[in-house]
C-alpha positions as protocol buffer text, in pm:
chain_id: "A"
residue {
  index: 1
  type: MET
  ca { x: 792 y: -1840 z: -840 }
}
residue {
  index: 2
  type: GLU
  ca { x: 743 y: -1827 z: -1214 }
}
residue {
  index: 3
  type: TYR
  ca { x: 466 y: -2090 z: -1194 }
}
residue {
  index: 4
  type: ALA
  ca { x: 280 y: -1910 z: -922 }
}
residue {
  index: 5
  type: GLN
  ca { x: 309 y: -1598 z: -1117 }
}
residue {
  index: 6
  type: ALA
  ca { x: 203 y: -1742 z: -1445 }
}
residue {
  index: 7
  type: LYS
  ca { x: -103 y: -1891 z: -1277 }
}
residue {
  index: 8
  type: CYS
  ca { x: -206 y: -1571 z: -1114 }
}
residue {
  index: 9
  type: ASN
  ca { x: -156 y: -1377 z: -1426 }
}
residue {
  index: 10
  type: MET
  ca { x: -368 y: -1616 z: -1610 }
}
residue {
  index: 11
  type: LEU
  ca { x: -658 y: -1605 z: -1373 }
}
residue {
  index: 12
  type: ALA
  ca { x: -645 y: -1235 z: -1321 }
}
residue {
  index: 13
  type: PRO
  ca { x: -866 y: -1121 z: -1611 }
}
residue {
  index: 14
  type: SER
  ca { x: -1138 y: -1313 z: -1456 }
}
residue {
  index: 15
  type: VAL
  ca { x: -1216 y: -1014 z: -1218 }
}
residue {
  index: 16
  type: HIS
  ca { x: -1284 y: -782 z: -1505 }
}
residue {
  index: 17
  type: GLN
  ca { x: -1630 y: -597 z: -1481 }
}
residue {
  index: 18
  type: GLY
  ca { x: -1816 y: -474 z: -1796 }
}
residue {
  index: 19
  type: TYR
  ca { x: -2006 y: -157 z: -1825 }
}
residue {
  index: 20
  type: ILE
  ca { x: -2307 y: 4 z: -2003 }
}
residue {
  index: 21
  type: ALA
  ca { x: -2303 y: 375 z: -2089 }
}
residue {
  index: 22
  type: MET
  ca { x: -2540 y: 577 z: -2280 }
}
residue {
  index: 23
  type: GLY
  ca { x: -2509 y: 941 z: -2359 }
}
residue {
  index: 24
  type: SER
  ca { x: -2265 y: 1172 z: -2531 }
}
residue {
  index: 25
  type: PRO
  ca { x: -1945 y: 1026 z: -2683 }
}
residue {
  index: 26
  type: SER
  ca { x: -1740 y: 1195 z: -2433 }
}
residue {
  index: 27
  type: TYR
  ca { x: -1938 y: 1051 z: -2148 }
}
residue {
  index: 28
  type: VAL
  ca { x: -1920 y: 693 z: -2310 }
}
residue {
  index: 29
  type: ALA
  ca { x: -1541 y: 748 z: -2346 }
}
residue {
  index: 30
  type: GLY
  ca { x: -1508 y: 862 z: -1981 }
}
residue {
  index: 31
  type: ALA
  ca { x: -1708 y: 552 z: -1853 }
}
residue {
  index: 32
  type: ALA
  ca { x: -1485 y: 334 z: -2073 }
}
residue {
  index: 33
  type: LEU
  ca { x: -1171 y: 482 z: -1927 }
}
residue {
  index: 34
  type: GLY
  ca { x: -1312 y: 466 z: -1586 }
}
residue {
  index: 35
  type: ASN
  ca { x: -1406 y: 82 z: -1631 }
}
residue {
  index: 36
  type: ALA
  ca { x: -1052 y: 18 z: -1758 }
}
residue {
  index: 37
  type: ILE
  ca { x: -893 y: 182 z: -1457 }
}
residue {
  index: 38
  type: ASP
  ca { x: -1116 y: -10 z: -1213 }
}
residue {
  index: 39
  type: ASN
  ca { x: -1037 y: -331 z: -1399 }
}
residue {
  index: 40
  type: ALA
  ca { x: -663 y: -273 z: -1371 }
}
residue {
  index: 41
  type: ILE
  ca { x: -687 y: -205 z: -1004 }
}
residue {
  index: 42
  type: ALA
  ca { x: -890 y: -515 z: -946 }
}
residue {
  index: 43
  type: GLU
  ca { x: -641 y: -731 z: -1144 }
}
residue {
  index: 44
  type: GLN
  ca { x: -357 y: -608 z: -954 }
}
residue {
  index: 45
  type: ARG
  ca { x: -532 y: -685 z: -617 }
}
residue {
  index: 46
  type: PHE
  ca { x: -623 y: -1033 z: -736 }
}
residue {
  index: 47
  type: ILE
  ca { x: -260 y: -1088 z: -840 }
}
residue {
  index: 48
  type: LYS
  ca { x: -133 y: -971 z: -492 }
}
residue {
  index: 49
  type: ASN
  ca { x: -377 y: -1196 z: -314 }
}
residue {
  index: 50
  type: CYS
  ca { x: -322 y: -1488 z: -540 }
}
residue {
  index: 51
  type: MET
  ca { x: 58 y: -1456 z: -494 }
}
residue {
  index: 52
  type: THR
  ca { x: 17 y: -1412 z: -108 }
}
residue {
  index: 53
  type: LEU
  ca { x: -219 y: -1736 z: -96 }
}
residue {
  index: 54
  type: GLN
  ca { x: 81 y: -1935 z: -279 }
}
residue {
  index: 55
  type: GLY
  ca { x: 332 y: -1812 z: -21 }
}
residue {
  index: 56
  type: TRP
  ca { x: 483 y: -1517 z: -198 }
}
residue {
  index: 57
  type: ARG
  ca { x: 499 y: -1170 z: -61 }
}
residue {
  index: 58
  type: GLN
  ca { x: 544 y: -836 z: -239 }
}
residue {
  index: 59
  type: ASP
  ca { x: 760 y: -576 z: -67 }
}
residue {
  index: 60
  type: ALA
  ca { x: 638 y: -219 z: -50 }
}
residue {
  index: 61
  type: PRO
  ca { x: 776 y: 24 z: -310 }
}
residue {
  index: 62
  type: GLY
  ca { x: 1095 y: 174 z: -177 }
}
residue {
  index: 63
  type: ALA
  ca { x: 1123 y: -103 z: 112 }
}
residue {
  index: 64
  type: LYS
  ca { x: 1486 y: -150 z: 212 }
}
residue {
  index: 65
  type: LYS
  ca { x: 1593 y: -487 z: 149 }
}
residue {
  index: 66
  type: SER
  ca { x: 1821 y: -646 z: 416 }
}
residue {
  index: 67
  type: SER
  ca { x: 1984 y: -965 z: 456 }
}
residue {
  index: 68
  type: THR
  ca { x: 1947 y: -954 z: 826 }
}
residue {
  index: 69
  type: SER
  ca { x: 1667 y: -823 z: 1049 }
}
residue {
  index: 70
  type: LEU
  ca { x: 1723 y: -528 z: 1276 }
}
residue {
  index: 71
  type: ALA
  ca { x: 1606 y: -731 z: 1585 }
}
residue {
  index: 72
  type: SER
  ca { x: 1912 y: -949 z: 1527 }
}
residue {
  index: 73
  type: THR
  ca { x: 2164 y: -693 z: 1472 }
}
residue {
  index: 74
  type: GLN
  ca { x: 2079 y: -477 z: 1796 }
}
residue {
  index: 75
  type: PRO
  ca { x: 2197 y: -603 z: 2139 }
}
residue {
  index: 76
  type: PRO
  ca { x: 1886 y: -659 z: 2363 }
}
residue {
  index: 77
  type: HIS
  ca { x: 1967 y: -359 z: 2599 }
}
residue {
  index: 78
  type: GLN
  ca { x: 1938 y: -119 z: 2302 }
}
residue {
  index: 79
  type: ARG
  ca { x: 1583 y: -208 z: 2220 }
}
residue {
  index: 80
  type: THR
  ca { x: 1388 y: 87 z: 2345 }
}
residue {
  index: 81
  type: ALA
  ca { x: 1046 y: 236 z: 2231 }
}
residue {
  index: 82
  type: LYS
  ca { x: 1064 y: 585 z: 2094 }
}
residue {
  index: 83
  type: ARG
  ca { x: 888 y: 845 z: 2295 }
}
residue {
  index: 84
  type: ARG
  ca { x: 736 y: 1169 z: 2212 }
}
residue {
  index: 85
  type: PRO
  ca { x: 927 y: 1478 z: 2288 }
}
residue {
  index: 86
  type: THR
  ca { x: 789 y: 1672 z: 2586 }
}
residue {
  index: 87
  type: ALA
  ca { x: 669 y: 2017 z: 2536 }
}
residue {
  index: 88
  type: GLN
  ca { x: 970 y: 2164 z: 2729 }
}
residue {
  index: 89
  type: GLU
  ca { x: 1196 y: 1992 z: 2472 }
}
residue {
  index: 90
  type: LEU
  ca { x: 998 y: 2140 z: 2201 }
}
residue {
  index: 91
  type: GLY
  ca { x: 1022 y: 2480 z: 2340 }
}
residue {
  index: 92
  type: ILE
  ca { x: 659 y: 2515 z: 2405 }
}
residue {
  index: 93
  type: PRO
  ca { x: 577 y: 2717 z: 2718 }
}
residue {
  index: 94
  type: GLY
  ca { x: 420 y: 2544 z: 3008 }
}
residue {
  index: 95
  type: GLN
  ca { x: 192 y: 2830 z: 3103 }
}
residue {
  index: 96
  type: VAL
  ca { x: 42 y: 3104 z: 2889 }
}
residue {
  index: 97
  type: VAL
  ca { x: -44 y: 3424 z: 3059 }
}
residue {
  index: 98
  type: ALA
  ca { x: -272 y: 3684 z: 2892 }
}
residue {
  index: 99
  type: GLY
  ca { x: -162 y: 4046 z: 2915 }
}
residue {
  index: 100
  type: PRO
  ca { x: -359 y: 4326 z: 3050 }
}
């Protein structure tokens, strides 16, 4: 994994974009900041795609890491699709009658 990560990190700056800004100093500073943020986002996307192409996958933040999958721990008869609760179960009246 270290080799793949080093390769992707080394190639990631190749996605950086330059910028040209003319105007007040605050406008130019804002353009520079926006460009830096865009470059950081592009670099992270590049690294993610590069690692994926080399067979590595990044788990989502907060993802629960498990040694066994849920499908293998549940017996086949317990695998059911979740359904939406009915209006009656939610306490929503079936008919609405307007008063006089």
